[in-house]
C-alpha positions as CSV (number, residue, x, y, z in Angstrom):
1,M,-34.6,8.2,30.4
2,P,-33.1,4.9,29.3
3,S,-32.0,4.5,25.7
4,Y,-32.8,1.6,23.4
5,A,-30.7,-0.1,20.9
6,A,-33.3,0.5,18.2
7,E,-33.3,4.2,18.6
8,P,-31.1,6.2,16.1
9,L,-27.6,7.3,17.4
10,L,-26.8,10.8,17.4
11,P,-24.4,12.3,14.9
12,A,-20.7,13.0,15.9
13,E,-20.4,16.5,17.5
14,G,-17.6,17.3,15.0
15,A,-16.5,15.9,11.8
16,V,-13.1,14.0,11.4
17,L,-10.7,15.7,9.3
18,P,-7.7,13.4,8.8
19,T,-5.0,14.0,6.1
20,I,-4.5,11.0,4.0
21,G,-1.9,11.0,1.3
22,G,-1.4,14.8,1.6
23,T,-5.2,15.6,1.2
24,T,-7.5,16.5,4.0
25,H,-10.8,14.5,4.0
26,L,-13.9,15.5,5.9
27,F,-15.7,12.4,7.4
28,E,-19.0,12.6,9.1
29,G,-21.0,9.8,11.0
30,I,-21.6,8.8,14.6
31,P,-19.1,8.6,17.4
32,L,-17.9,4.9,17.8
33,R,-18.1,5.3,21.5
34,A,-21.8,5.6,21.2
35,V,-22.1,1.9,20.4
36,P,-20.8,0.4,23.6
37,E,-22.3,3.2,25.6
38,R,-25.7,2.4,24.1
39,V,-25.6,-1.3,25.1
40,G,-24.0,-0.7,28.6
41,G,-20.4,-1.8,27.6
42,K,-18.4,0.8,29.5
43,E,-14.7,0.0,29.3
44,A,-15.4,-2.7,26.7
45,A,-13.3,-3.1,23.6
46,V,-15.0,-3.0,20.3
47,R,-14.2,-5.8,17.9
48,A,-14.6,-4.6,14.3
49,S,-14.5,-6.5,11.1
50,A,-14.2,-5.4,7.4
51,S,-16.1,-7.3,4.8
52,N,-13.0,-9.3,3.9
53,D,-13.0,-10.7,7.5
54,D,-9.9,-8.5,8.6
55,G,-10.8,-7.6,12.1
56,I,-9.2,-5.6,14.8
57,D,-10.0,-4.9,18.5
58,I,-10.3,-1.2,19.3
59,P,-9.5,-0.8,23.1
60,W,-11.7,1.4,25.3
61,D,-8.9,3.8,25.8
62,D,-8.9,4.5,22.0
63,L,-12.4,6.1,22.4
64,K,-10.9,9.1,24.1
65,Y,-9.7,10.2,20.6
66,D,-13.3,10.2,19.2
67,P,-13.0,7.8,16.3
68,S,-16.2,7.7,14.3
69,I,-18.2,5.3,12.2
70,A,-18.1,7.4,9.0
71,T,-21.2,7.4,6.7
72,S,-19.9,10.1,4.4
73,A,-16.8,11.7,3.0
74,V,-16.4,15.2,1.6
75,G,-20.2,15.6,1.8
76,N,-21.0,12.3,-0.1
77,L,-22.5,9.1,1.4
78,L,-19.8,6.4,1.2
79,K,-20.7,3.9,-1.3
80,V,-20.0,0.2,-1.8
81,L,-17.7,1.0,-4.7
82,D,-15.8,3.3,-2.4
83,K,-15.3,0.6,0.2
84,G,-18.4,1.9,2.0
85,P,-21.1,2.3,3.2
86,L,-19.4,2.5,6.6
87,W,-15.8,3.2,7.8
88,I,-14.2,3.5,11.2
89,V,-12.0,6.6,11.0
90,Y,-9.7,8.3,13.5
91,P,-8.9,12.0,13.8
92,R,-5.2,11.6,13.0
93,D,-4.5,15.3,12.6
94,D,-6.0,16.2,15.9
95,H,-3.8,13.6,18.0
96,G,-0.2,13.0,17.2
97,A,-0.4,9.7,19.1
98,L,-2.7,8.3,16.4
99,R,0.0,8.7,13.7
100,D,1.3,5.3,13.9
101,D,0.9,1.8,12.3
102,I,-1.1,0.5,15.3
103,H,-3.8,3.2,14.9
104,D,-3.7,3.1,11.1
105,S,-4.6,-0.7,11.4
106,R,-7.7,0.2,13.3
107,W,-9.2,2.1,10.4
108,I,-11.8,-0.4,9.0
109,R,-13.4,-0.2,5.6
110,P,-15.8,-1.2,4.8
111,L,-17.2,-2.0,8.1
112,N,-19.0,-5.2,8.2
113,W,-19.8,-5.9,11.9
114,L,-19.1,-4.7,15.4
115,Q,-18.9,-6.7,18.6
116,I,-18.6,-5.4,22.1
117,V,-16.1,-7.3,24.1
118,P,-16.5,-7.0,27.9
119,P,-13.4,-6.1,29.9
């Protein structure tokens, strides 16, 4: 059965638990890979922008780490005052390869828009 862009995306199968500043945070949301998969963008990069127009390209290869579009942190919806309502977060504690400046720069908050960039 084909899926359509207007259908809700399923939640992430597991929560993202990165340690930030010595504190572990529980983020929940949808898997980032669901967006290009929904629109047929296999192997496409995802261009993401924060509301201050800082943008970054997230390569398809990063999706193997299961970054998420977070909608909540520590059980609370992300609010505009907390740089919400959406963030892109990576599970840094699950993958040592994510603990570097390159992947840190791919955390976007607040997420303003996404664009699928074909390979």
